[in-house]
C-alpha positions as CSV (number, residue, x, y, z in Angstrom):
1,M,-23.4,-8.3,20.6
2,V,-22.6,-11.1,18.1
3,V,-24.4,-14.4,18.5
4,P,-21.9,-17.3,18.4
5,A,-22.4,-19.4,15.3
6,S,-22.3,-22.5,17.5
7,A,-25.1,-21.3,19.8
8,Y,-27.9,-21.7,17.4
9,N,-28.7,-25.1,15.7
10,P,-31.3,-24.8,12.9
11,L,-31.6,-28.6,12.7
12,I,-33.2,-28.9,16.1
13,P,-35.5,-30.6,16.7
14,Q,-35.6,-33.5,14.4
15,S,-38.7,-35.8,14.1
16,T,-36.7,-38.6,15.7
17,D,-35.5,-36.5,18.7
18,Q,-36.6,-37.2,22.2
19,P,-37.5,-34.1,24.2
20,S,-35.4,-35.2,27.1
21,V,-32.4,-35.6,24.8
22,S,-32.9,-32.4,22.7
23,Q,-33.8,-30.2,25.7
24,G,-30.3,-28.7,26.0
25,D,-30.2,-27.9,22.2
26,L,-33.6,-26.3,22.4
27,L,-32.6,-24.2,25.3
28,N,-29.5,-23.1,23.5
29,N,-31.6,-22.1,20.5
30,F,-34.0,-20.1,22.6
31,G,-31.0,-18.4,24.3
32,A,-29.5,-17.6,20.9
33,I,-32.8,-16.1,19.8
34,Q,-32.9,-14.0,22.9
35,T,-29.4,-12.8,22.4
36,L,-30.2,-11.8,18.8
37,I,-33.4,-9.9,19.9
38,D,-31.5,-8.0,22.6
39,V,-29.3,-6.4,19.8
40,D,-31.1,-3.0,19.1
41,H,-34.5,-4.4,20.0
42,V,-36.9,-3.9,22.9
43,D,-37.2,-7.1,24.9
44,F,-40.0,-9.7,24.6
45,A,-41.6,-8.7,28.0
46,N,-41.6,-5.0,27.3
47,I,-44.8,-3.1,26.3
48,N,-42.9,-1.9,23.2
49,A,-41.9,-5.4,22.2
50,G,-41.3,-5.8,18.5
51,Q,-39.8,-2.3,18.1
52,H,-36.3,-1.1,17.9
53,N,-34.7,0.9,20.7
54,K,-31.9,1.9,18.4
55,V,-30.5,1.0,15.0
56,T,-26.9,0.1,14.6
57,L,-25.5,-0.1,11.1
58,P,-22.1,-1.9,10.6
59,V,-19.6,-0.3,8.2
60,Q,-19.9,-1.7,4.7
61,G,-16.9,-2.4,2.5
62,V,-18.8,-1.4,-0.6
63,A,-22.2,0.2,-1.2
64,P,-24.8,-2.6,-1.0
65,A,-27.3,-3.2,-3.8
66,F,-31.1,-3.0,-3.1
67,A,-33.9,-4.5,-5.1
68,P,-35.4,-2.1,-7.7
69,G,-38.0,0.2,-6.3
70,T,-36.9,-0.3,-2.7
71,L,-35.3,2.2,-0.3
72,G,-32.3,1.4,1.8
73,I,-29.9,2.9,4.3
74,Y,-26.3,1.9,5.1
75,N,-23.1,3.0,6.7
76,L,-20.1,3.5,4.4
77,P,-16.8,5.4,4.5
78,F,-17.1,8.7,2.5
79,A,-14.0,10.1,0.9
80,T,-15.2,13.7,0.9
81,T,-15.5,13.8,4.7
82,A,-12.9,11.0,5.5
83,R,-15.3,9.3,7.9
84,N,-18.2,6.9,8.0
85,E,-21.5,8.4,6.9
86,L,-25.1,7.3,6.7
87,F,-26.3,6.9,3.1
88,V,-29.8,6.5,1.8
89,T,-30.6,4.8,-1.5
90,D,-33.8,6.0,-3.3
91,A,-36.2,3.9,-5.4
92,A,-34.3,4.7,-8.5
93,G,-31.1,3.3,-7.0
94,A,-29.3,6.6,-6.4
95,S,-27.4,6.9,-3.1
96,T,-26.8,10.1,-1.1
97,P,-24.9,10.7,2.1
98,I,-27.4,12.2,4.6
99,T,-25.2,12.8,7.6
100,A,-22.2,14.3,5.8
101,S,-21.3,17.8,6.9
102,L,-18.3,19.9,7.6
103,S,-18.4,23.1,9.6
104,G,-15.9,25.2,11.4
105,G,-16.6,28.7,12.8
106,V,-18.9,30.7,10.5
107,S,-18.8,28.4,7.5
108,G,-19.8,24.9,6.7
109,W,-21.9,22.6,4.5
110,T,-24.2,19.6,4.6
111,Y,-26.2,17.2,2.5
112,L,-30.0,17.4,2.8
113,P,-32.0,14.2,2.8
114,T,-33.1,14.9,-0.8
115,G,-29.5,14.8,-2.0
116,M,-29.3,18.6,-2.3
117,K,-26.5,20.5,-0.6
118,M,-26.6,23.5,1.6
119,I,-23.5,25.6,2.2
120,W,-23.0,28.7,4.4
121,G,-20.4,31.3,5.2
122,Q,-19.4,34.9,5.8
123,G,-18.1,37.5,3.4
124,T,-16.8,41.1,3.5
125,I,-16.8,43.8,0.9
126,L,-13.7,45.8,1.8
127,A,-13.5,49.6,2.1
128,G,-13.4,51.3,-1.4
129,N,-14.8,48.2,-3.2
130,S,-18.3,47.8,-4.5
131,T,-18.4,44.0,-4.9
132,V,-16.8,40.9,-3.7
133,T,-16.8,37.5,-5.4
134,V,-17.4,34.6,-3.0
135,L,-16.2,31.2,-4.2
136,F,-18.1,28.2,-2.9
137,S,-14.7,26.3,-2.8
138,S,-13.6,28.7,-0.1
139,V,-15.6,26.5,2.4
140,A,-13.3,23.6,3.2
141,G,-14.5,20.2,2.1
142,F,-17.5,21.4,0.1
143,P,-17.9,19.1,-2.9
144,G,-19.5,21.8,-5.1
145,F,-22.8,22.2,-6.9
146,S,-23.1,20.2,-10.1
147,T,-25.5,22.9,-11.5
148,S,-26.1,26.5,-10.6
149,A,-27.1,27.1,-7.0
150,L,-30.9,27.2,-6.8
151,G,-31.0,29.9,-4.2
152,I,-28.8,32.2,-2.1
153,Q,-29.7,34.4,0.9
154,L,-27.5,37.3,2.1
155,T,-27.8,39.1,5.5
156,R,-25.6,42.1,6.3
157,I,-24.1,42.0,9.8
158,N,-22.7,45.4,10.6
159,T,-25.9,47.4,10.5
160,A,-24.7,49.8,13.2
161,T,-21.7,51.0,11.3
162,S,-23.1,51.3,7.7
163,T,-26.3,52.3,6.0
164,N,-25.4,50.3,2.8
165,F,-27.4,47.3,1.8
166,V,-25.8,44.2,0.3
167,Q,-27.5,42.3,-2.4
168,L,-26.8,39.3,-4.6
169,N,-25.6,40.2,-8.1
170,S,-25.2,36.9,-9.9
171,F,-24.4,33.3,-9.1
172,T,-23.3,30.1,-10.7
173,N,-22.4,26.6,-9.5
174,L,-19.0,28.0,-8.5
175,Q,-19.5,31.4,-7.0
176,F,-21.7,34.4,-6.4
177,I,-21.1,38.2,-6.4
178,A,-22.3,40.4,-3.5
179,R,-22.8,44.1,-4.4
180,R,-23.4,46.9,-2.0
181,S,-25.5,50.0,-2.6
182,T,-22.6,52.5,-2.2
183,S,-19.6,51.8,-4.4
184,T,-17.2,54.0,-2.4
185,T,-17.2,53.8,1.3
186,G,-14.7,54.1,4.1
187,S,-15.8,51.0,6.0
188,P,-16.2,47.3,5.1
189,D,-19.6,45.6,4.9
190,T,-19.7,42.1,6.3
191,F,-22.5,39.7,5.6
192,T,-23.5,36.1,6.1
193,W,-24.8,33.9,3.4
194,F,-26.2,30.4,2.6
195,A,-26.9,28.7,-0.6
196,I,-28.8,25.6,-1.6
197,G,-28.4,23.6,-4.8
198,R,-27.6,20.2,-6.4
């Protein structure tokens, strides 16, 4: 709820005002304060008075500036996800979206609160092949790692149809290679994976 600008008068009361004359203005000021408190705050008479019951962040046109050494959060449109996201600014002034994520089916990605990124998906080494190269760009919307991924985990899915094991061969900021223990096999090996990096 928006408090009307006309509802609160910061010049009331004046030293020359008579209470009987200023009473209406004083009541308007108290009403405006109550209206302001009622936005995202617990009411005065509640045992939790002084606390927030929720936090609403209006959409910013540009990223706001914060004093050096302070932390801040704000709501801003994010081109990567084409929607409003919650951003956090650290004490050094670097801002990171902390709600941004895209996922659909077995693949997706998200930002972690530290600014790192986590991405996940599913891959298959086809029959007759020993390796498959998985591109991080295959996950829709993923902005990519700026440096090599810090860690990748693979888990083979079809354990009932194959005795092969699948392992990580190498990785960069763009891709990784999954290799299975048997180079020639008549069935595919499917695996899930996730990676974390900057």
